[in-house]
Backbone as CSV, one residue per row, in Angstrom:
resi,resn,N_x,N_y,N_z,CA_x,CA_y,CA_z,C_x,C_y,C_z
1,MET,-86.424,-37.070,22.316,-87.928,-37.879,22.193,-87.129,-38.528,20.684
2,LYS,-88.273,-39.990,21.049,-88.234,-40.841,19.618,-89.483,-41.663,19.306
3,GLN,-89.510,-41.817,18.058,-90.676,-42.524,17.824,-90.551,-44.514,18.179
4,VAL,-91.891,-44.405,19.065,-91.325,-46.058,19.553,-91.946,-46.910,18.933
5,ALA,-93.668,-46.308,17.302,-94.352,-46.811,17.733,-95.642,-45.953,16.444
6,GLU,-95.805,-46.739,15.517,-96.712,-45.364,15.377,-97.201,-45.247,15.387
7,GLY,-97.806,-43.757,16.082,-98.214,-43.127,16.724,-98.178,-43.016,17.515
8,VAL,-96.513,-43.309,18.615,-96.800,-43.662,20.314,-95.163,-42.837,20.424
9,LEU,-94.697,-41.406,20.634,-93.706,-41.027,20.982,-93.677,-41.413,22.714
10,PHE,-92.192,-41.349,22.615,-91.718,-41.961,24.066,-90.330,-40.469,24.163
11,ILE,-90.684,-39.941,25.473,-89.911,-38.585,26.449,-89.851,-39.539,27.586
12,PRO,-88.056,-39.745,27.419,-87.533,-40.938,28.455,-88.087,-39.413,29.398
13,GLY,-87.758,-40.175,30.973,-88.182,-39.722,32.342,-86.597,-38.942,33.139
14,ARG,-86.473,-38.098,33.324,-85.182,-37.600,33.523,-85.069,-37.388,35.298
15,ASP,-84.360,-38.359,35.872,-84.849,-38.505,37.819,-84.660,-37.016,38.017
16,ASP,-84.523,-37.359,39.774,-83.954,-36.077,40.430,-83.816,-36.485,41.446
17,LEU,-83.956,-35.620,42.626,-84.090,-36.404,44.109,-84.789,-37.803,43.911
18,ILE,-86.033,-37.643,43.280,-86.964,-39.013,43.366,-86.924,-39.110,41.680
19,PRO,-87.685,-40.365,41.089,-87.639,-40.672,39.582,-88.459,-39.706,38.777
20,ASP,-88.520,-39.445,37.598,-89.290,-38.553,37.079,-90.144,-40.361,36.163
21,SER,-91.108,-39.753,36.558,-92.170,-40.210,34.854,-91.756,-40.071,33.104
22,HIS,-91.437,-41.583,32.637,-91.281,-41.561,31.163,-93.080,-40.597,30.438
23,THR,-92.711,-39.850,29.696,-94.339,-39.163,28.846,-94.226,-40.014,28.010
24,TYR,-95.657,-40.727,27.473,-95.661,-40.293,25.912,-96.412,-39.397,25.338
25,ILE,-96.725,-39.042,24.093,-97.629,-38.993,22.498,-97.603,-39.724,22.106
26,ILE,-99.587,-39.750,22.154,-100.301,-40.952,21.661,-101.077,-39.451,20.270
27,GLY,-101.253,-40.716,18.996,-101.856,-40.363,18.086,-100.741,-39.758,16.987
28,ASP,-102.516,-40.487,15.587,-101.399,-39.373,14.899,-101.147,-38.231,13.865
29,PRO,-99.982,-37.712,14.388,-100.110,-36.589,13.846,-100.960,-35.448,13.149
30,LEU,-100.712,-36.067,12.216,-101.697,-35.413,11.348,-102.809,-35.583,11.316
31,SER,-103.386,-35.941,12.919,-104.718,-35.987,12.983,-104.655,-34.721,13.807
32,GLY,-103.467,-33.774,14.314,-103.875,-32.667,15.098,-104.958,-33.342,16.791
33,ASP,-104.927,-34.419,16.526,-106.029,-34.627,18.095,-104.206,-35.462,18.634
34,LEU,-103.320,-35.133,19.464,-102.742,-36.092,20.490,-103.174,-35.505,21.895
35,SER,-102.440,-36.843,22.798,-102.727,-36.557,24.600,-101.371,-37.092,24.566
36,MET,-100.656,-36.453,25.713,-99.408,-36.569,26.642,-100.210,-37.147,27.315
37,ILE,-99.303,-38.216,27.797,-99.543,-38.874,28.846,-98.642,-39.278,30.144
38,ASP,-99.410,-38.485,31.013,-97.943,-38.550,32.309,-97.034,-37.171,31.998
39,PRO,-97.538,-36.147,32.375,-96.212,-34.984,32.670,-95.540,-35.305,33.482
40,GLY,-94.866,-35.836,34.383,-93.780,-36.273,34.815,-93.389,-35.537,36.379
41,LEU,-92.321,-35.024,36.662,-92.003,-34.605,37.872,-91.795,-32.918,37.722
42,MET,-91.962,-32.044,38.987,-91.746,-31.141,39.361,-90.639,-30.778,38.528
43,GLY,-90.471,-29.616,38.121,-89.338,-28.900,37.530,-89.551,-29.802,35.629
44,LYS,-90.051,-30.073,34.873,-89.283,-31.542,34.005,-90.467,-31.214,32.648
45,GLY,-91.573,-29.639,33.592,-92.185,-29.741,32.761,-91.764,-29.409,31.556
46,ARG,-90.776,-28.166,31.450,-89.863,-27.748,30.822,-89.156,-28.259,29.370
47,TYR,-88.473,-29.403,29.391,-87.669,-30.921,29.252,-88.648,-30.735,28.050
48,LYS,-90.003,-31.332,28.633,-91.029,-32.728,28.270,-91.466,-31.476,26.756
49,LEU,-92.332,-30.994,27.231,-92.571,-29.762,25.659,-91.315,-29.485,24.922
50,GLU,-89.836,-29.087,24.964,-89.229,-28.698,24.252,-88.315,-29.692,23.773
51,SER,-88.549,-31.692,23.644,-88.728,-32.452,23.880,-89.900,-33.247,22.678
52,VAL,-91.073,-32.904,22.874,-92.224,-32.709,21.887,-91.872,-32.103,20.316
53,LYS,-91.833,-30.275,21.463,-91.455,-29.639,19.840,-90.525,-30.128,18.516
54,LYS,-89.485,-30.273,18.512,-88.219,-31.199,18.385,-89.612,-32.822,17.393
55,LEU,-90.323,-32.853,17.628,-90.898,-33.761,16.146,-92.216,-33.452,16.082
56,VAL,-93.349,-32.481,16.523,-94.774,-32.424,16.838,-94.753,-30.622,17.556
57,ASP,-96.283,-30.137,16.828,-96.199,-29.263,17.489,-97.120,-29.294,18.756
58,THR,-97.311,-28.631,19.692,-97.777,-28.952,20.454,-98.515,-28.854,20.854
59,SER,-99.276,-26.997,19.949,-100.575,-27.021,19.406,-101.375,-28.225,19.479
60,ARG,-101.345,-29.235,18.450,-102.201,-30.335,18.534,-102.223,-31.742,20.046
61,ILE,-101.411,-31.371,21.121,-102.271,-31.894,22.000,-103.266,-31.410,23.101
62,LYS,-104.654,-32.237,23.232,-105.790,-31.753,22.954,-106.002,-31.575,24.360
63,ARG,-105.386,-32.759,25.359,-105.116,-33.470,26.912,-104.437,-34.222,27.124
64,VAL,-104.481,-33.983,28.149,-103.286,-34.755,28.991,-103.879,-36.353,29.719
65,ILE,-103.925,-37.217,29.689,-104.062,-38.526,30.297,-103.476,-38.917,31.604
66,MET,-103.630,-39.438,32.383,-102.479,-39.975,33.638,-103.025,-40.896,34.293
67,THR,-102.031,-42.096,34.227,-101.961,-43.047,34.919,-102.476,-43.734,36.485
68,HIS,-102.251,-42.476,36.923,-102.406,-42.290,38.011,-101.287,-40.788,38.238
69,THR,-102.028,-40.819,39.686,-101.674,-39.468,39.991,-100.675,-39.385,40.679
70,HIS,-99.981,-40.073,40.860,-98.314,-40.278,42.550,-97.820,-38.803,41.416
71,LEU,-96.418,-38.447,42.446,-95.996,-37.019,42.341,-95.393,-36.795,40.998
72,ASP,-94.835,-38.316,40.948,-93.724,-37.954,40.663,-93.674,-38.399,38.750
73,HIS,-95.624,-38.665,38.522,-96.304,-38.572,37.209,-96.777,-36.970,37.073
74,ILE,-97.329,-36.779,38.344,-97.986,-34.905,38.195,-97.636,-34.145,38.320
75,GLY,-96.118,-34.477,39.021,-95.920,-33.322,39.542,-95.444,-31.520,38.851
76,CYS,-95.504,-32.056,37.129,-95.482,-30.855,36.491,-96.605,-30.625,35.863
77,LEU,-97.309,-31.602,36.226,-99.263,-30.673,35.114,-99.254,-29.548,35.194
78,SER,-98.772,-28.437,36.632,-99.154,-27.076,36.496,-98.803,-26.768,35.504
79,GLU,-97.474,-27.007,34.972,-96.277,-26.472,34.658,-96.752,-26.829,33.080
80,ILE,-97.433,-27.989,32.767,-97.851,-27.898,30.964,-98.977,-27.917,31.031
81,LEU,-100.127,-27.531,32.442,-100.686,-26.701,31.513,-101.284,-25.205,31.200
82,GLU,-100.170,-25.181,32.171,-100.050,-23.335,32.035,-99.501,-23.286,31.052
83,GLN,-98.316,-23.646,29.952,-97.870,-24.153,28.883,-99.165,-23.930,27.409
84,LEU,-99.821,-25.397,28.144,-100.934,-25.442,27.227,-102.398,-25.624,27.628
85,PRO,-102.747,-23.871,27.690,-104.151,-24.191,28.050,-105.294,-24.280,27.883
86,TRP,-105.588,-24.793,26.974,-106.352,-25.673,26.044,-107.031,-26.791,26.325
87,ALA,-105.246,-27.298,26.948,-105.882,-28.897,26.796,-106.331,-29.845,28.186
88,GLU,-106.832,-30.140,27.887,-108.430,-31.055,29.052,-107.193,-31.829,29.759
89,LEU,-108.272,-32.539,31.330,-107.361,-33.981,32.389,-108.284,-34.632,31.641
90,TRP,-107.911,-35.558,31.850,-108.597,-36.679,31.830,-108.040,-37.223,33.506
91,VAL,-108.371,-38.345,34.165,-108.847,-38.568,34.851,-109.646,-40.151,35.192
92,HIS,-109.367,-41.439,35.783,-109.465,-42.004,36.407,-110.895,-41.738,37.862
93,ARG,-112.255,-41.910,37.525,-112.985,-41.294,38.014,-112.228,-41.176,40.093
94,ILE,-111.735,-42.514,40.086,-111.437,-42.840,41.345,-110.100,-41.327,42.177
95,GLU,-109.768,-41.337,40.985,-107.829,-40.249,40.902,-108.770,-38.632,40.910
96,GLY,-109.702,-38.437,40.238,-110.029,-37.337,39.148,-110.986,-36.647,40.154
97,GLU,-111.521,-38.352,41.241,-112.546,-36.998,42.716,-111.666,-36.582,43.078
98,ALA,-110.800,-37.347,43.458,-109.552,-37.254,44.685,-109.131,-35.786,44.585
99,LEU,-108.533,-35.422,43.428,-107.785,-34.305,42.657,-108.731,-33.247,42.760
100,GLU,-110.439,-33.570,42.637,-110.999,-32.122,42.735,-111.249,-31.349,44.447
101,GLN,-110.830,-32.632,45.070,-111.442,-32.947,46.441,-110.052,-32.019,46.439
102,GLY,-109.029,-31.795,46.031,-107.686,-31.255,46.383,-107.359,-32.150,48.444
103,ASP,-107.745,-33.515,47.800,-107.134,-34.593,48.457,-105.494,-35.289,48.228
104,GLU,-104.219,-34.623,48.371,-102.815,-35.173,48.072,-102.661,-36.687,48.525
105,ARG,-103.881,-37.600,48.895,-103.231,-38.701,50.076,-102.706,-39.421,48.444
106,THR,-103.401,-39.682,47.366,-103.679,-40.637,46.569,-102.200,-39.625,45.276
107,VAL,-101.471,-38.246,46.037,-100.617,-37.975,45.073,-99.033,-38.146,45.979
108,TYR,-99.148,-38.126,47.336,-97.803,-38.582,47.642,-97.552,-39.315,48.521
109,GLY,-99.046,-40.335,48.785,-98.759,-42.013,49.015,-98.299,-42.066,50.608
110,MET,-98.264,-40.816,51.392,-97.047,-41.087,52.866,-97.183,-39.612,53.137
111,GLU,-96.821,-39.347,54.639,-97.474,-38.362,55.277,-96.169,-38.110,55.165
112,MET,-94.970,-38.480,55.374,-93.435,-38.849,55.310,-92.892,-38.159,53.571
113,PHE,-93.404,-38.874,53.539,-92.909,-38.467,52.057,-93.129,-37.464,51.044
114,LYS,-94.591,-36.546,52.054,-95.336,-35.449,51.404,-94.567,-33.773,52.479
115,ASN,-93.735,-34.250,53.673,-93.038,-33.835,54.271,-91.947,-33.898,54.082
116,MET,-91.511,-34.416,53.191,-90.761,-34.216,52.357,-90.177,-33.483,51.700
117,CYS,-90.596,-33.766,50.837,-91.753,-32.982,48.789,-91.725,-31.415,49.448
118,GLN,-92.438,-31.568,50.257,-92.538,-29.815,50.105,-92.159,-29.183,50.471
119,ALA,-90.882,-29.327,51.459,-89.734,-28.810,52.128,-88.691,-28.968,51.183
120,GLN,-88.057,-29.823,50.262,-87.219,-30.356,49.283,-87.524,-29.145,48.123
121,TYR,-88.933,-29.530,47.484,-89.158,-28.229,46.705,-90.154,-27.272,46.868
122,GLY,-90.100,-26.933,47.427,-91.132,-26.101,48.243,-92.200,-25.704,47.580
123,ILE,-93.358,-27.117,47.405,-94.211,-27.438,47.459,-96.062,-26.772,48.710
124,LYS,-96.957,-25.951,48.247,-97.320,-26.001,48.963,-98.790,-26.782,49.216
125,SER,-99.348,-27.189,50.355,-101.129,-27.997,50.183,-101.764,-26.805,49.573
126,GLY,-102.421,-28.348,49.112,-103.198,-28.097,48.117,-102.535,-27.576,46.285
127,ALA,-101.390,-27.579,45.915,-101.294,-27.473,45.040,-101.111,-27.732,44.244
128,PHE,-101.918,-29.074,44.206,-102.614,-30.865,43.268,-103.937,-30.370,43.383
129,ARG,-104.634,-30.246,43.456,-106.230,-29.733,43.257,-106.829,-29.012,41.868
130,PHE,-107.479,-30.124,40.947,-107.696,-30.298,39.691,-108.537,-30.076,39.602
131,ASN,-109.531,-29.037,38.314,-110.868,-30.105,37.797,-110.613,-31.306,37.095
132,VAL,-110.640,-31.623,36.840,-111.166,-32.773,35.750,-111.887,-32.611,34.734
133,ASP,-111.761,-32.616,33.225,-112.472,-32.657,32.335,-112.879,-33.690,32.091
134,ARG,-112.630,-34.975,31.944,-113.385,-36.080,31.757,-112.709,-37.720,33.009
135,LYS,-113.098,-38.273,33.458,-113.200,-38.757,34.807,-113.602,-40.769,33.475
136,LEU,-112.244,-41.047,33.495,-112.060,-42.368,33.351,-112.902,-43.621,34.057
137,GLU,-113.459,-44.971,32.411,-114.015,-45.790,33.342,-113.020,-47.118,32.518
138,GLU,-113.215,-48.321,33.365,-113.163,-48.772,32.856,-113.735,-49.871,31.624
139,GLY,-113.401,-50.507,30.722,-113.750,-50.541,29.808,-114.062,-49.269,28.413
140,GLU,-113.791,-48.429,28.762,-113.817,-48.101,27.734,-113.323,-47.150,26.447
141,ARG,-113.597,-47.030,25.679,-112.762,-47.517,23.544,-112.235,-45.517,23.885
142,LEU,-110.852,-45.222,23.180,-111.036,-43.680,23.571,-110.789,-43.488,22.086
143,LYS,-111.030,-42.656,20.973,-110.846,-42.434,20.374,-110.746,-41.339,19.819
144,ILE,-109.320,-41.254,20.181,-108.904,-40.512,19.679,-107.629,-40.185,19.237
145,GLY,-107.517,-39.532,18.145,-106.471,-38.813,16.820,-105.756,-39.962,15.932
146,ALA,-106.949,-40.229,15.555,-106.951,-41.627,14.337,-106.943,-42.607,14.564
147,MET,-107.033,-43.092,16.122,-106.028,-44.198,16.831,-107.306,-44.469,17.718
148,GLU,-107.864,-45.602,18.417,-108.262,-46.243,19.902,-108.062,-46.934,20.759
149,TRP,-108.274,-46.311,21.774,-107.161,-46.688,23.192,-108.368,-47.962,23.511
150,ASP,-108.134,-49.460,24.300,-109.049,-49.154,25.751,-108.528,-49.227,27.125
151,VAL,-109.480,-48.680,27.685,-109.115,-47.982,28.934,-109.610,-49.357,29.650
152,MET,-107.837,-49.287,30.433,-108.476,-50.456,31.811,-108.100,-50.255,33.152
153,HIS,-108.609,-50.747,33.919,-108.422,-49.876,34.980,-107.762,-51.017,36.045
154,ILE,-106.649,-50.987,36.309,-105.726,-52.230,36.929,-105.448,-51.468,38.491
155,PRO,-106.284,-51.190,39.720,-105.501,-51.082,40.575,-105.149,-52.145,41.370
156,GLY,-104.625,-52.013,42.708,-102.908,-52.050,43.130,-101.695,-51.410,43.721
157,HIS,-101.350,-50.994,42.520,-100.502,-49.768,42.878,-100.645,-48.155,43.638
158,SER,-102.365,-48.337,42.806,-102.748,-46.703,42.847,-104.335,-47.239,43.349
159,SER,-105.729,-46.519,44.349,-106.553,-47.320,43.779,-107.162,-46.596,42.203
160,GLY,-107.077,-45.438,41.549,-107.650,-45.203,40.063,-106.370,-45.568,39.274
161,SER,-105.650,-46.376,38.966,-104.682,-46.670,38.570,-105.687,-47.614,36.669
162,ILE,-104.845,-46.824,35.960,-105.229,-47.363,34.346,-104.511,-47.926,33.827
163,ALA,-104.713,-48.161,32.627,-103.462,-48.768,31.266,-104.632,-48.360,30.114
164,LEU,-103.589,-48.204,29.528,-104.235,-47.288,27.831,-103.463,-48.659,27.167
165,TYR,-104.348,-49.357,26.526,-104.382,-50.693,25.370,-104.565,-50.930,23.754
166,LYS,-103.961,-50.892,23.059,-104.144,-51.174,21.676,-103.667,-52.305,21.312
167,SER,-105.157,-52.835,21.021,-105.244,-54.145,21.095,-104.812,-54.947,19.342
168,ASP,-104.675,-53.596,19.026,-104.221,-54.123,17.154,-102.942,-54.165,16.466
169,SER,-102.697,-53.587,17.749,-100.603,-53.673,17.592,-100.526,-54.133,18.363
170,GLY,-100.904,-54.342,20.269,-100.397,-55.077,20.893,-99.538,-54.020,22.478
171,ILE,-100.382,-53.044,21.786,-99.573,-51.735,22.707,-99.867,-51.773,24.048
172,LEU,-99.035,-51.437,25.568,-99.166,-51.406,26.762,-99.092,-50.183,27.388
173,ILE,-99.667,-49.447,28.312,-99.538,-48.581,28.326,-99.721,-48.302,29.952
174,PRO,-99.433,-48.881,30.802,-99.574,-49.433,31.944,-99.338,-48.834,33.312
175,GLY,-98.715,-47.390,33.148,-98.456,-46.813,34.187,-97.001,-47.619,34.770
176,ASP,-97.379,-47.228,36.393,-96.131,-47.954,37.296,-97.199,-49.774,37.595
177,VAL,-98.519,-49.949,37.279,-97.917,-51.354,37.594,-96.638,-52.437,36.864
178,VAL,-96.544,-52.411,36.350,-95.448,-53.848,35.940,-94.521,-52.787,35.015
179,TYR,-93.054,-53.488,35.139,-91.807,-52.432,34.298,-91.347,-53.902,33.273
180,ALA,-90.414,-53.063,32.609,-90.088,-54.475,31.526,-88.690,-55.229,32.114
181,ASP,-88.783,-54.943,33.568,-87.856,-55.394,33.859,-87.592,-56.337,35.163
182,TYR,-88.464,-57.129,35.025,-88.980,-58.103,36.188,-89.460,-57.650,37.153
183,ALA,-89.875,-56.120,36.614,-90.046,-55.696,38.258,-91.963,-55.179,38.446
184,ILE,-92.672,-54.455,39.510,-93.816,-54.597,39.794,-93.231,-53.377,40.278
185,GLY,-94.751,-52.368,40.159,-94.620,-50.733,41.745,-94.964,-51.388,42.350
186,ARG,-95.088,-50.207,43.119,-95.022,-50.760,45.407,-95.805,-50.522,45.239
187,PHE,-96.412,-51.537,46.569,-98.247,-51.090,46.796,-97.779,-51.571,48.407
188,ASP,-97.248,-49.804,48.991,-97.629,-49.881,50.123,-97.663,-47.970,51.012
189,LEU,-98.400,-47.742,49.456,-98.729,-46.810,49.545,-100.524,-46.322,49.938
190,TYR,-100.544,-44.803,49.580,-101.731,-44.601,50.298,-103.039,-45.513,49.698
191,GLY,-104.212,-46.257,49.742,-104.546,-46.701,48.318,-103.891,-47.411,47.518
192,ALA,-103.044,-48.563,47.303,-102.525,-49.467,47.029,-102.657,-50.961,48.294
193,ASP,-102.871,-51.372,47.068,-103.685,-52.556,47.893,-102.802,-54.199,46.752
194,GLY,-102.405,-54.981,47.294,-101.810,-56.229,46.988,-102.443,-57.182,46.318
195,ASP,-102.603,-57.412,47.723,-104.655,-58.114,45.907,-105.303,-57.737,45.283
196,ALA,-105.317,-56.281,45.113,-105.725,-56.258,43.872,-104.739,-55.931,43.102
197,LEU,-103.427,-55.849,43.531,-102.793,-55.239,42.389,-102.518,-57.096,41.816
198,LYS,-101.808,-58.351,42.345,-101.710,-59.327,41.230,-103.320,-59.545,41.327
199,GLY,-104.405,-59.185,41.161,-106.116,-59.700,40.137,-105.570,-58.415,39.297
200,SER,-104.643,-57.546,38.519,-105.241,-55.975,37.696,-104.069,-57.763,36.875
201,LEU,-102.991,-57.480,38.038,-102.052,-58.460,37.362,-101.893,-59.271,36.243
202,LYS,-102.956,-60.357,37.110,-103.662,-61.482,35.950,-104.393,-61.050,34.885
203,ARG,-104.926,-59.807,35.387,-105.515,-59.508,33.879,-105.105,-58.991,32.529
204,LEU,-103.790,-58.502,32.779,-102.960,-57.497,31.945,-101.976,-59.029,31.209
205,ALA,-101.686,-59.942,32.206,-101.562,-61.021,31.504,-101.975,-61.673,30.657
206,GLY,-103.322,-61.683,29.868,-104.128,-61.756,29.514,-103.975,-61.090,27.984
207,LEU,-103.461,-60.472,28.053,-103.150,-59.797,26.368,-102.646,-60.296,26.336
208,ASP,-102.704,-59.956,25.008,-101.760,-59.768,23.659,-100.732,-58.418,23.798
209,VAL,-99.560,-58.238,24.524,-98.419,-57.448,24.343,-97.804,-57.759,23.860
210,LYS,-96.877,-56.584,22.987,-95.708,-57.363,22.335,-95.320,-55.955,22.238
211,ILE,-95.811,-54.481,22.867,-94.498,-53.127,23.247,-94.584,-53.247,24.893
212,LEU,-93.721,-53.494,25.681,-94.726,-52.525,26.947,-93.838,-51.380,26.829
213,LEU,-95.030,-50.361,27.953,-94.198,-48.240,27.908,-95.293,-48.224,28.794
214,PRO,-93.777,-48.633,30.054,-93.980,-47.922,31.574,-94.174,-47.010,31.873
215,GLY,-93.712,-46.748,33.244,-94.132,-45.338,33.793,-92.124,-44.951,34.266
216,HIS,-91.542,-45.663,34.133,-90.096,-45.832,34.704,-88.998,-47.016,33.536
217,ASN,-88.022,-46.615,33.792,-86.675,-47.912,33.910,-86.961,-48.057,32.322
218,GLU,-86.263,-49.454,32.122,-86.544,-49.472,30.144,-87.824,-49.570,29.967
219,ILE,-87.840,-49.701,28.302,-89.370,-50.569,26.955,-88.951,-51.203,27.168
220,ALA,-89.726,-52.425,25.747,-89.580,-53.041,25.961,-90.374,-53.303,23.926
221,HIS,-89.106,-53.615,23.855,-89.969,-54.059,21.692,-90.207,-55.073,22.445
222,ASP,-90.804,-56.374,21.663,-90.331,-57.661,21.044,-90.553,-58.504,22.155
223,LEU,-91.936,-57.715,23.365,-92.292,-58.368,24.342,-92.388,-60.051,24.654
224,PRO,-91.139,-60.491,25.104,-91.799,-62.422,25.126,-92.855,-62.856,25.241
225,PRO,-93.941,-63.885,25.175,-95.199,-64.545,25.746,-94.758,-65.168,27.072
226,GLY,-95.765,-65.057,27.327,-95.736,-65.012,28.630,-95.135,-64.079,29.601
227,TYR,-93.874,-62.370,29.030,-93.797,-62.138,29.702,-93.731,-61.907,31.517
228,ILE,-95.340,-61.362,31.387,-96.544,-60.517,32.671,-96.420,-61.356,33.229
229,SER,-97.269,-62.717,32.765,-97.574,-63.845,33.625,-95.920,-64.361,34.164
230,GLU,-94.735,-64.316,34.042,-93.580,-64.644,34.564,-93.471,-63.434,36.324
231,THR,-94.109,-62.483,35.316,-93.148,-60.999,35.887,-94.682,-62.047,38.214
232,LEU,-95.875,-62.124,37.289,-96.856,-62.151,38.258,-95.981,-62.826,39.198
233,ARG,-95.797,-64.448,38.840,-95.609,-65.589,38.864,-94.764,-65.760,40.274
234,GLN,-92.711,-64.584,39.620,-92.380,-63.861,40.578,-92.425,-63.072,41.834
235,TRP,-93.899,-62.703,41.656,-93.993,-61.217,43.015,-95.242,-61.990,43.574
236,GLU,-95.943,-63.458,43.127,-97.372,-62.996,43.746,-97.016,-63.803,45.167
237,PRO,-95.440,-64.071,45.774,-95.897,-64.834,46.999,-95.734,-63.516,48.152
238,TYR,-95.092,-62.417,47.638,-95.171,-60.873,47.732,-96.062,-60.984,48.322
239,LEU,-97.274,-60.848,47.155,-98.381,-60.068,47.591,-99.660,-60.251,47.798
């Protein structure tokens, strides 16, 4: 784990048979009010928490915020909450309601992938039913950990995808909607929509983004001006 910006720690994903999402810890450590963004894949909970312990006390993690609820981002949530039972779960309303209803289509994306993962990892149906403490909405400003982050609803990769944006320092955490290597998230899963993804990318392109912290692959400091617009230009014919 390393600090990538003031108040932002980065734990790189460790891919398995399927990718493991990056995890971010946001908040001023001195505030005692930290948030974990996207725990990651099944079996990665210990690695993520041990990484956190190298720099901060895990008792300061007060909540887990999901950019979206695909398996590679939420797979080890139960492991994390078992170790941090006081931590709240914050998810966009659309996917938060699905989690509470036990609708796992938002987790697996397609039935064939669900069957494969349940067989490979020994996951039982109903494993991803959670109580959601706060259902996030577009336009909220989260004042947490002595920092302020804007919630942006950016559907397309999934129906309830969000980005967290810190406008005063140009930090964007977009989940899997856009990556730092001119790639975007897939848009053929349950709840995905190519046209919605195009609209979300157009919104993100209008932001002043200096640091891009996506769910996978490389992260980017000193993001080139117009990077998201150029990414959209390359992918727009397919959306």
